[in-house]
C-alpha positions in Angstrom: 114.5 84.6 74.1 118.2 84.2 74.8 120.3 86.6 73.0 117.7 89.4 73.0 118.7 91.2 76.1 121.1 93.6 74.4 119.5 94.2 70.9 116.7 96.7 70.5 114.7 98.0 67.6 114.1 101.8 67.5 110.8 102.6 69.2 109.0 105.1 67.0 105.5 105.9 66.0 106.1 103.9 62.8 106.6 100.8 65.0 103.3 101.4 66.7 101.5 101.5 63.4 103.3 98.3 62.4 101.9 96.6 65.5 98.4 97.7 64.5 98.9 96.3 61.0 100.1 93.0 62.4 97.2 92.9 64.9 98.1 89.7 66.8 95.3 87.8 68.4 95.9 87.7 72.1 93.8 85.7 74.6 93.6 87.1 78.1 92.6 84.6 80.8 92.1 85.9 84.4 90.2 87.7 87.0 87.5 90.0 85.8 87.3 93.1 88.1 85.1 96.2 87.8 86.9 99.3 89.0 84.6 102.0 90.4 85.9 105.6 91.1 83.8 107.9 93.3 85.4 111.3 93.1 84.5 114.6 94.8 85.5 117.2 97.3 86.1 117.0 101.1 86.0 119.9 103.5 84.4 118.6 106.6 84.5 115.7 109.1 81.6 113.4 109.9 79.8 114.0 113.2 79.4 110.3 114.0 83.1 109.5 113.7 86.4 111.1 112.9 85.9 110.4 109.2 86.1 112.7 106.2 82.9 113.5 104.3 83.2 113.4 100.5 80.7 115.2 98.4 80.8 112.8 95.4 80.5 114.7 92.1 81.4 111.9 89.7 81.2 108.1 89.4 83.4 106.4 86.8 83.5 102.7 85.8 86.6 101.0 84.3 87.7 97.5 83.5 90.1 96.2 86.2 92.5 93.4 86.7 92.7 91.0 83.7 89.8 92.9 82.1 92.0 96.0 82.1 94.8 94.1 80.4 92.4 93.0 77.7 91.0 96.5 77.2 94.6 97.9 76.9 95.5 95.2 74.3 92.5 96.1 72.2 93.3 99.8 72.5 96.9 99.2 71.3 95.7 97.3 68.2 95.5 93.6 69.2 92.5 91.4 68.6 91.8 90.8 72.2 89.7 87.8 73.4 88.7 87.7 77.1 88.2 84.5 79.0 86.8 84.8 82.5 83.7 84.4 84.8 81.4 87.1 86.2 78.3 86.9 88.2 74.7 87.5 86.9 74.6 90.9 88.6 74.9 94.6 87.8 78.8 94.8 88.2 79.2 91.8 85.9 76.9 93.2 83.2 78.5 96.6 83.5 82.0 95.1 83.0 80.9 93.0 80.0 79.4 96.2 78.4 82.6 98.1 79.1 84.7 95.4 77.5 82.6 95.4 74.4 82.8 99.2 74.1 86.6 98.9 74.2 86.6 96.4 71.3 87.3 93.2 73.3 85.8 89.9 72.2 83.7 88.7 75.1 82.3 85.5 73.5 84.1 83.5 76.1 83.2 85.6 79.1 81.0 83.3 81.1 78.2 84.1 83.6 77.9 82.1 86.9 74.5 83.0 88.5 75.6 81.9 91.9 78.8 84.0 91.9 79.1 87.7 92.8 81.2 89.7 90.5 84.4 91.3 92.0 84.5 95.1 92.2 86.9 97.5 93.7 85.4 100.9 94.6 87.7 103.8 95.5 86.6 107.0 97.1 88.8 110.0 95.9 88.8 113.5 97.4 90.8 116.2 95.6 93.0 113.6 93.9 93.7 111.7 97.1 92.4 108.1 97.5 90.7 108.0 101.0 89.2 104.5 100.9 88.8 101.4 98.8 86.2 98.8 99.5 86.0 95.5 97.7 83.0 93.3 96.9 82.6 89.9 95.2 83.2 86.2 95.7 86.8 84.9 95.8 86.1 81.2 96.6 87.5 78.5 94.4 85.4 78.1 91.3 83.2 74.9 91.4 84.1 72.0 89.2 81.3 72.5 86.8 82.3 76.2 86.3 86.0 75.2 85.9 85.1 72.7 83.2 83.1 75.4 81.4 86.0 77.9 81.7 88.5 75.3 80.4 86.3 74.7 77.4 85.9 78.5 76.8 89.7 78.8 76.9 90.2 76.1 74.3 87.7 77.8 72.1 89.4 81.2 72.5 92.9 79.8 71.8 91.9 78.7 68.3 94.1 80.6 65.9 95.5 82.8 68.7 99.1 84.2 68.7 99.5 84.5 72.4 97.9 83.8 75.8 98.2 86.3 78.7 97.3 84.7 82.1 96.4 87.2 84.9 96.0 85.2 88.1 95.4 87.5 91.1 94.4 84.6 93.4 90.7 85.2 93.4 89.8 81.5 93.1 89.2 81.5 89.4 92.3 79.7 88.1 92.6 76.7 90.4 94.7 73.5 90.0 92.3 71.7 87.6 92.4 74.6 85.1 96.2 74.9 85.5 96.6 71.2 84.8 94.4 71.7 81.7 96.6 74.6 80.7 99.7 72.4 80.9 98.1 69.9 78.5 97.3 72.7 76.1 100.7 74.3 76.3 102.1 72.8 73.1 99.5 74.6 71.1 100.1 78.1 72.6 102.7 80.0 70.6 103.5 82.5 73.3 102.5 82.2 77.0 102.9 85.1 79.4 102.0 84.8 83.0 101.3 87.5 85.6 100.3 85.9 88.9 100.5 86.4 92.7 101.9 82.9 93.0 104.1 82.1 90.0 105.1 78.7 91.3 101.5 77.5 90.6 102.2 78.0 86.9 105.6 76.4 86.8 104.4 73.2 85.0 103.0 75.4 82.2 106.6 76.5 81.3 105.7 80.1 80.4 107.8 81.9 77.8 107.7 85.0 80.0 106.6 85.9 83.6 106.0 89.4 85.0 106.4 89.5 88.8 106.7 92.8 90.6 109.7 93.4 92.8 108.0 92.1 96.0 106.7 89.0 94.3 110.2 88.2 92.9 111.8 88.7 96.2 109.2 86.4 97.8 109.9 83.7 95.2 113.6 83.9 96.1 112.9 83.9 99.9 114.8 87.1 100.2 114.3 90.4 101.9 113.4 93.1 99.4 116.3 95.7 99.2 115.5 99.4 99.0 114.8 100.6 95.4 118.0 101.1 93.4 121.0 99.2 92.2 121.1 96.8 95.2 117.6 95.6 94.3 118.6 95.2 90.6 121.7 93.3 91.6 119.6 90.9 93.7 117.4 89.9 90.8 120.4 89.7 88.4 122.4 87.5 90.7 119.5 85.2 91.4 118.0 85.2 87.9 118.6 81.5 87.3 116.9 80.6 90.6 114.0 83.0 89.8 113.5 81.4 86.4 113.7 77.9 87.9 111.0 78.8 90.5 108.6 80.1 87.8 109.5 77.6 85.1 109.9 80.5 82.7 112.3 81.1 79.8 112.5 84.8 80.8 111.2 87.1 83.5 110.4 90.8 83.5 110.5 92.2 87.1 108.4 95.4 87.3 109.6 97.9 89.9 106.9 100.6 89.7 108.5 104.1 89.5 111.9 102.5 89.1 111.2 100.8 85.8 111.5 97.2 84.9 114.2 94.6 84.4 114.4 91.7 81.8 116.2 88.6 83.1 117.2 85.6 81.0 119.4 82.7 81.8 122.5 84.5 80.7 124.0 88.0 80.5 123.1 91.1 82.4 119.5 92.2 82.8 118.1 94.8 80.5 116.7 97.8 82.3 114.0 100.3 81.5 113.4 103.5 83.5 110.0 104.9 84.4 108.6 108.4 84.3 107.7 108.6 88.0 104.2 109.6 89.1 102.2 109.6 92.4 101.1 106.2 93.6 97.5 107.4 93.5 97.8 107.6 89.7 99.5 104.2 89.2 96.4 102.1 89.3 96.4 99.7 86.3 99.8 100.8 85.0 101.0 97.2 85.4 98.2 96.0 83.3 99.1 98.5 80.6 102.7 97.4 80.8 101.8 93.7 80.4 99.5 94.4 77.5 102.0 96.3 75.5 104.7 93.8 76.3 102.7 90.8 75.2 101.4 92.6 72.1 104.8 93.6 70.9 106.3 90.1 71.7 103.4 88.4 69.8 104.2 90.6 66.8 107.8 89.3 66.8 109.8 92.2 68.3 112.9 91.5 70.3 112.0 91.4 74.0 114.2 94.5 74.7 112.1 96.5 72.2 109.0 95.1 73.8 110.2 96.4 77.2 110.8 99.9 75.9 107.4 100.0 74.2 105.7 98.7 77.4 107.5 101.2 79.6 106.4 104.1 77.3 102.8 102.9 77.5 102.9 102.6 81.3 104.4 106.1 81.4 101.3 107.4 79.5 98.7 105.9 81.9 100.4 107.0 85.2 99.8 110.6 84.2 96.0 110.0 83.8 93.4 109.7 86.5 91.7 106.4 87.5 92.3 103.0 85.9 93.5 104.4 82.6 94.0 102.7 79.2 96.8 103.6 76.7 95.5 103.8 73.2 97.5 103.4 70.0 97.1 107.1 69.3 98.3 108.1 72.8 101.3 105.9 72.5 102.2 107.3 69.1 101.7 110.8 70.3 103.9 110.2 73.4 106.7 108.9 71.1 106.3 111.7 68.7 106.2 114.5 71.2 109.2 113.3 73.2 111.4 112.1 70.4 111.2 114.7 67.7 114.1 117.0 68.6 117.1 117.3 70.9 117.0 119.7 73.8 118.6 123.1 73.2 121.7 123.8 75.4 120.1 126.5 77.4 117.0 124.5 78.2 119.2 121.5 79.1 121.3 123.6 81.5 118.1 124.7 83.4 117.0 121.0 83.6 120.4 120.0 84.9 120.3 122.7 87.6 116.9 121.4 88.7 118.2 117.9 88.8 121.1 119.0 91.0 118.8 121.0 93.3 116.8 117.8 93.8 119.9 115.9 94.7 120.1 113.8 91.5 123.4 112.5 90.2 123.8 113.5 86.5 125.7 111.2 84.1 126.9 112.6 80.7 128.1 110.7 77.7 128.6 111.6 74.0 129.1 110.1 70.6 128.0 109.9 67.0 125.5 107.1 67.5 125.0 106.8 63.8 123.5 103.3 63.7 122.3 102.2 67.2 123.7 98.7 68.0 124.3 96.3 70.8 127.4 98.0 72.0 125.5 101.3 72.4 122.6 99.7 74.2 124.9 97.9 76.6 126.9 100.9 77.7 124.0 103.4 77.8 122.3 101.1 80.3 125.5 100.8 82.2 125.9 104.5 82.3 122.3 105.0 83.6 123.0 102.6 86.4 125.8 105.0 87.7 123.5 107.8 88.4 119.9 109.2 88.4 119.9 111.2 85.1 121.6 110.3 81.8 122.4 112.9 79.2 123.5 111.9 75.8 125.3 114.5 73.6 125.2 113.7 69.9 127.7 115.0 67.3 126.0 117.2 64.6 126.0 116.0 61.0 128.9 118.3 60.1 130.9 117.1 63.1 130.3 113.4 62.1 131.5 114.1 58.6 134.7 115.7 59.9 135.3 112.7 62.2 134.1 109.8 60.1 134.3 110.9 56.5 132.1 112.2 53.7 129.9 109.1 53.6 128.8 109.5 57.2 126.5 110.0 59.0 124.0 107.4 57.7 121.3 109.0 59.8 120.7 112.7 60.5 121.3 114.2 63.9 117.5 114.6 64.3 116.9 110.9 63.6 119.8 109.8 65.8 118.5 111.9 68.6 115.0 110.5 68.2 116.1 106.9 68.3 118.3 107.6 71.4 115.4 109.4 73.2 113.2 106.4 72.6 115.4 104.4 75.1 114.0 104.8 78.6 117.5 104.8 80.1 118.1 108.2 78.3 116.7 111.3 80.0 117.9 114.1 77.8 119.5 114.3 74.3 121.5 117.3 73.0 123.3 118.0 69.7 126.7 119.7 69.7 128.5 121.2 66.6 132.1 120.9 67.8 134.3 117.8 67.5 134.2 117.3 71.3 131.5 118.1 73.9 133.9 120.2 76.0 131.8 123.4 75.8 128.7 121.5 76.8 130.5 119.9 79.7 131.6 123.4 80.9 128.0 124.6 80.7 126.4 121.6 82.4 129.2 120.3 84.8 127.7 116.8 85.2 129.0 114.9 88.2 130.1 111.9 86.0 131.4 111.8 82.4 131.5 108.3 80.9 132.6 106.9 77.5 132.0 103.5 76.1 134.4 101.7 73.8 138.1 100.9 73.6 139.3 104.2 75.2 141.4 104.9 78.2 140.9 108.0 80.3 144.2 109.6 79.0 142.8 109.3 75.4 139.8 111.5 76.2 140.3 115.3 75.5 137.3 116.0 77.7 138.9 114.5 80.9 140.8 117.6 82.0 137.7 119.8 81.7 135.6 117.3 83.8 138.3 117.1 86.5 138.7 120.9 86.5 135.2 121.3 88.1 135.5 118.3 90.3 133.7 115.8 88.1 134.6 112.1 87.7 135.6 110.4 84.4 134.9 106.7 83.8 135.4 104.4 80.8 132.9 101.6 80.5 133.1 98.2 78.8 133.5 97.5 75.1 131.4 95.0 73.2 133.7 93.4 70.6 132.6 93.4 66.9 129.7 95.9 67.6 131.2 99.2 66.5 129.1 101.3 64.2 131.7 100.9 61.4 131.5 97.1 61.6 127.7 97.2 61.6 127.6 99.4 58.5 130.1 97.2 56.8 128.0 94.1 57.5 124.9 95.9 56.1 126.8 96.8 52.9 127.9 93.2 52.5 124.4 91.8 53.3 125.8 89.9 56.3 123.6 89.2 59.4 123.9 91.9 62.1 123.6 90.3 65.5 120.9 88.3 67.2 117.3 89.4 67.4 117.9 92.5 65.4 
């Protein structure tokens, strides 16, 4: 996975269809949980105690935990096989039926008559979760059941492209099974682990682990900084130690409403940015993220592209109620709706005013972005780190021709805007007709104007305009041999263009 942290394939609806056609076989091993949502209305307090009374109007069942990951994989186009253990009880039977209805292969879902299935039941009143009560056995699985589960795993792995382990510490995946996994490791093409205790899986040498921010900080024995760049720097600075603790080749640290970060043994971390939603709607979003991530990686995409696809899928489900699942159609629709056209200047001005009113720092950059390459990705992520909102202004086709010559642009403004908008670090894209974005800068007055490449501030005609309204100008780093011109020349001469492209 080294060398993939900067290269990214455009995330488009066509790519989603490609994943469906590839249809990797992914085995999910982990805790089977039934999520129950009791929803209703509350307008009175109980007489017996100061407790709210909820008049339940609806009861919804959903796959939870590892079962939710499997359901998301199937919905996104994978051939999902689920390996786990449930009890011979109503929750277990309900969960098995749900998985089948979602297209998950449950041939290796075992039943243990002496074990109570795990369920998490939430009581929701007017979109507010009031209470969650959990049921089920979390004791270590007996040796006989562990042996059965190990055999079921071996069966499921036959011909599989990837294994996703979801270990939430419910006693299912004890040391005997982990030891067996280490013995099977050589035959697993891709191993991704999501666990409460990642050190338990160190000997399996995962290709990728997906701790959340708190789990990553705990592995490092560090206090978790407040969300933001300080937290991101902690994980970047300690990436080698984090990988050593988990035994993984790479780690994706999920940070909820603050996105996710890809860490490898070298280079800066690759960031995605989330579309924030209330915590009450975030249930299962991590499962969706993991499912999209492992599916795209099993299909052979660069890990950075997998990150962007996973972030988009997670953004879909956090705007749905309950434990939601992102389907292939929903993912394609999200990409289509949000990426088709650049934002008109007037609409963008209103959005910037709202961002300012909310106290957000607006960062603005511009360019032709004719063929998206490693240099672009590097500096756009750097630009996003400098503020809260990133606006990218793109030269129109006529403007590019004036600047670059009659054979440019290679891609139309609409296509260039669509590809840029597919990056989670980019919040808004606009197209301008002039040779410079000075008029747009006058209209928007962003707090920070940045450029990437081999410029100096004195070379930028936009600098006086930005300084005139009190803004700041900053020039970011340049990635050698990754200009658009050099990329196009390599394509024309049929030479390789970078790693992981």
